[in-house]
C-alpha positions as CSV (number, residue, x, y, z in Angstrom):
1,M,-5.4,-21.6,-15.0
2,V,-2.0,-20.7,-12.4
3,R,-3.7,-17.5,-11.6
4,R,-7.0,-19.2,-11.0
5,G,-5.8,-22.0,-9.3
6,Y,-3.9,-19.9,-6.7
7,D,-6.7,-18.0,-6.0
8,V,-9.3,-20.5,-5.2
9,L,-6.6,-23.0,-3.2
10,S,-4.6,-20.1,-1.3
11,E,-5.9,-21.2,2.0
12,H,-5.7,-25.0,1.1
13,Y,-1.9,-24.6,-0.4
14,E,-0.8,-23.5,3.0
15,R,-2.2,-25.8,4.9
16,A,-0.8,-28.7,2.4
17,F,2.5,-27.1,2.6
18,G,2.6,-24.7,5.3
19,S,4.9,-27.1,7.9
20,E,7.8,-27.7,5.0
21,T,11.0,-26.8,6.6
22,K,13.6,-26.7,3.6
23,Y,12.9,-23.1,3.3
24,G,14.7,-22.2,6.4
25,P,18.4,-23.3,5.4
26,W,18.2,-21.8,2.0
27,M,16.7,-18.0,3.5
28,W,19.7,-18.6,6.2
29,E,22.3,-19.1,3.6
30,L,20.8,-16.4,1.1
31,L,21.3,-14.1,4.5
32,G,24.7,-14.9,4.7
33,R,25.2,-14.1,0.9
34,V,23.9,-10.8,0.6
35,P,24.4,-7.5,2.2
36,E,22.7,-6.3,5.2
37,A,19.5,-4.2,4.6
38,G,19.8,-5.5,0.9
39,A,17.3,-5.4,-1.7
40,V,15.4,-8.6,-2.3
41,L,13.0,-9.9,-4.9
42,D,10.7,-12.6,-4.4
43,I,9.1,-13.8,-7.4
44,G,6.2,-15.8,-7.0
45,C,6.0,-15.0,-3.4
46,G,2.5,-16.2,-2.6
47,T,1.2,-15.2,0.7
48,G,5.0,-14.0,1.8
49,V,5.4,-17.0,4.0
50,P,8.0,-18.0,4.8
51,V,10.1,-16.7,2.3
52,A,9.6,-12.8,2.2
53,R,8.7,-12.7,6.2
54,A,11.9,-14.6,7.1
55,L,13.8,-11.9,5.0
56,V,12.0,-8.9,6.4
57,A,12.8,-10.4,10.1
58,A,16.3,-10.5,9.0
59,G,16.2,-6.7,7.9
60,Q,15.9,-6.9,4.0
61,R,14.2,-4.9,2.0
62,V,11.8,-7.1,0.5
63,T,9.3,-6.9,-3.3
64,G,7.2,-9.6,-3.4
65,V,5.5,-10.2,-6.9
66,D,2.5,-13.1,-7.6
67,I,0.0,-13.3,-10.3
68,S,-2.3,-14.4,-8.0
69,E,-5.0,-11.3,-6.3
70,V,-5.6,-13.4,-3.5
71,Q,-2.0,-14.7,-2.5
72,I,-1.1,-10.7,-2.8
73,R,-4.1,-9.3,-0.7
74,R,-3.0,-12.2,2.0
75,A,0.7,-11.4,1.6
76,R,0.1,-7.6,2.5
77,E,-1.8,-8.7,5.7
78,L,0.5,-11.2,6.8
79,V,3.9,-9.7,6.0
80,P,3.2,-5.4,6.3
81,G,6.9,-4.8,6.1
82,A,7.4,-5.6,2.7
83,D,6.3,-4.1,-0.8
84,F,4.1,-6.4,-2.6
85,I,3.3,-6.2,-6.6
86,R,0.0,-8.3,-8.4
87,A,1.8,-9.1,-12.1
88,D,2.6,-11.4,-13.8
89,A,6.4,-12.2,-13.7
90,T,6.9,-12.1,-17.7
91,T,5.7,-8.8,-18.3
92,L,6.8,-7.2,-15.4
93,E,9.1,-3.8,-15.8
94,L,11.5,-3.2,-12.8
95,P,14.2,-0.8,-13.4
96,P,17.9,-2.5,-14.4
97,G,20.0,-3.3,-11.5
98,S,17.8,-2.9,-8.7
99,F,18.4,-5.8,-6.6
100,D,21.2,-7.8,-4.3
101,A,19.2,-10.8,-4.8
102,V,16.2,-12.7,-6.5
103,V,14.5,-15.4,-4.9
104,C,12.2,-17.4,-7.5
105,L,11.1,-21.0,-5.8
106,Y,8.5,-23.3,-7.7
107,V,7.6,-20.4,-9.8
108,L,9.4,-21.3,-13.2
109,I,7.8,-24.5,-13.4
110,H,4.3,-22.7,-13.9
111,V,5.8,-20.4,-16.7
112,P,5.3,-22.0,-20.3
113,V,8.7,-23.8,-20.9
114,E,9.1,-21.8,-24.1
115,E,8.9,-18.6,-22.2
116,Q,11.5,-19.2,-19.3
117,P,14.7,-18.4,-21.0
118,A,13.3,-14.7,-21.6
119,L,12.0,-14.6,-17.8
120,L,15.6,-16.0,-16.9
121,E,17.0,-12.8,-18.7
122,L,14.6,-10.2,-17.2
123,I,15.8,-11.5,-14.1
124,A,19.4,-11.4,-15.0
125,S,19.2,-7.9,-15.7
126,W,17.0,-6.6,-12.6
127,L,20.2,-8.2,-10.5
128,R,23.4,-6.1,-9.8
129,P,26.6,-7.2,-10.9
130,G,27.5,-10.0,-8.4
131,G,23.8,-10.8,-7.0
132,W,22.6,-13.9,-6.1
133,F,19.8,-16.0,-7.8
134,L,18.4,-18.8,-5.7
135,S,15.6,-20.6,-8.1
136,T,14.1,-24.3,-8.2
137,T,13.4,-25.9,-11.8
138,G,12.0,-29.2,-13.1
139,H,14.4,-32.3,-13.1
140,R,12.6,-33.9,-15.8
141,A,11.3,-32.1,-18.7
142,W,7.4,-32.2,-18.9
143,T,4.3,-30.5,-19.3
144,G,0.9,-31.4,-17.9
145,T,-2.5,-30.4,-15.6
146,D,-3.6,-31.6,-12.4
147,E,-7.4,-31.1,-12.7
148,N,-8.0,-31.5,-8.9
149,W,-4.9,-30.1,-7.6
150,L,-4.5,-31.1,-3.7
151,G,-8.0,-32.3,-4.0
152,G,-9.0,-28.4,-3.6
153,G,-11.3,-28.5,-6.8
154,A,-9.0,-26.6,-8.9
155,A,-6.8,-27.1,-11.6
156,M,-3.1,-26.6,-11.9
157,W,-0.8,-26.6,-14.9
158,W,3.4,-27.0,-14.8
159,S,5.9,-26.9,-17.3
160,H,9.6,-27.4,-17.5
161,A,12.8,-28.3,-19.3
162,D,15.1,-30.9,-17.4
163,A,17.9,-29.9,-15.4
164,A,20.7,-29.7,-17.9
165,T,18.4,-27.5,-20.1
166,N,17.9,-25.1,-17.1
167,R,21.7,-25.0,-16.4
168,A,22.4,-24.1,-19.7
169,W,19.7,-21.4,-19.8
170,L,21.1,-19.8,-16.4
171,V,24.8,-19.6,-18.0
172,R,23.7,-18.7,-21.6
173,V,22.2,-15.3,-19.7
174,G,25.1,-14.7,-17.5
175,F,25.3,-16.4,-14.5
176,D,27.5,-18.8,-13.1
177,V,26.5,-22.1,-11.2
178,V,27.7,-22.1,-8.1
179,H,25.6,-24.7,-6.4
180,E,22.9,-27.7,-7.8
181,E,21.0,-29.8,-5.9
182,F,18.0,-32.2,-6.1
183,V,15.4,-31.7,-3.8
184,P,13.0,-34.8,-3.7
185,E,9.2,-34.4,-3.5
186,G,7.0,-37.5,-3.6
187,D,8.1,-39.8,-6.3
188,S,9.9,-36.9,-8.3
189,G,11.6,-33.4,-7.4
190,H,12.8,-30.3,-8.3
191,V,16.5,-29.0,-8.7
192,L,17.5,-26.2,-6.6
193,F,20.1,-23.8,-8.3
194,W,22.4,-21.0,-6.7
195,A,23.8,-19.0,-9.5
196,R,25.5,-15.6,-9.4
197,H,25.5,-12.9,-11.8
198,H,28.6,-11.7,-13.8
199,T,30.7,-9.1,-12.4
200,P,32.1,-7.6,-15.2
201,A,35.9,-7.0,-15.1
202,P,37.1,-3.6,-15.6
203,Y,40.1,-2.8,-18.1
204,A,43.4,-2.3,-17.4
205,A,44.7,1.0,-16.5
206,G,45.6,2.8,-19.5
207,S,43.6,0.5,-21.8
208,E,40.2,2.1,-21.0
209,P,38.0,2.7,-24.4
210,E,37.2,6.0,-25.5
211,L,33.9,7.4,-24.3
212,V,30.9,7.5,-26.6
213,R,28.5,10.1,-26.7
214,G,25.0,9.9,-28.9
215,T,21.5,8.5,-28.5
216,V,22.2,5.0,-27.4
217,T,20.1,2.2,-28.4
218,V,21.5,-1.2,-26.9
219,R,19.7,-4.4,-27.6
220,G,21.4,-7.5,-25.4
221,R,19.7,-10.1,-23.2
222,G,16.7,-10.1,-24.9
223,Q,16.0,-6.7,-23.7
224,K,15.8,-3.4,-25.7
225,W,17.4,-0.6,-23.4
226,S,17.0,3.0,-25.3
227,T,17.6,6.7,-24.0
228,S,15.6,9.3,-25.4
229,T,18.5,12.2,-24.3
230,T,22.0,12.2,-24.8
231,A,24.0,9.6,-22.9
232,W,27.5,8.6,-22.0
233,A,28.6,5.2,-22.3
234,K,31.7,3.1,-21.9
235,A,32.6,-0.5,-22.4
236,V,34.0,-2.7,-19.5
237,G,34.8,-5.9,-20.6
238,A,31.8,-7.7,-20.4
239,S,31.4,-10.4,-23.0
240,W,27.9,-9.4,-24.9
241,G,25.5,-6.9,-24.7
242,T,25.5,-6.4,-21.2
243,L,23.8,-3.0,-20.0
244,W,24.8,-1.6,-17.0
245,P,22.7,1.5,-15.9
246,M,24.4,3.7,-13.7
247,P,21.3,4.7,-10.8
248,G,20.8,8.6,-10.7
249,S,22.1,9.6,-14.0
250,V,21.8,8.9,-17.8
251,R,25.2,7.2,-17.6
252,C,25.3,3.5,-18.6
253,W,27.9,1.0,-19.5
254,Y,27.7,-1.6,-21.8
255,A,29.6,-4.4,-23.9
256,P,31.1,-3.3,-27.4
257,V,30.6,-6.6,-29.0
258,N,27.6,-8.3,-30.5
259,L,25.2,-5.9,-29.5
260,E,22.4,-6.3,-31.9
261,R,22.5,-10.3,-31.6
């Protein structure tokens, strides 16, 4: 229903919300927190306007993901400087530790509430240590449908938990919630979260555990990471089940406790 709704209402949605100005300050703040020419993932990118377009204009390397074929086609036309993928974010496969920031605005509310914790775990795995997650979530728990959304002749569906539950989910998958605010919309609204992915603390000199050699299967953050070849792994003070892949090699860092949670 969500995919069909945005396929049908792509241009109608743009006319309804194209004049929104709240995204500007959020993008400026994000640009102040990520590296120059950083890698940013925009989940639920829509037509790429305004988020992907603003980030590309500032020199960021943007990957946009959306479930709607129509939205992705228009995004490729409107923001040619970004890469766009038509996919369901809940089944998306991306290399761990690939992004300096993930933006997810007005998207989680269209994902079945029981699937949202697993998606947040995926997002945490895609971020580099210290990376930023900018998201909006539901303010009150609610699941429902509008059979004629925006008067455009197509149905839309939402599902979300309350703010406290969303905050707890973020913390559970390894985020520090840095800022939280209510964003009004009509007679209700959403919650904006700025969250930062934990940076693992190094061991003190002389206290490093020994390197372990072998074929490694690590289960953590709701994921299963496997190596089919001999790998080197070294524990680094993460609290549970965290895997830090090292790009360009088969070396990885993992936490030694509770890996089979």
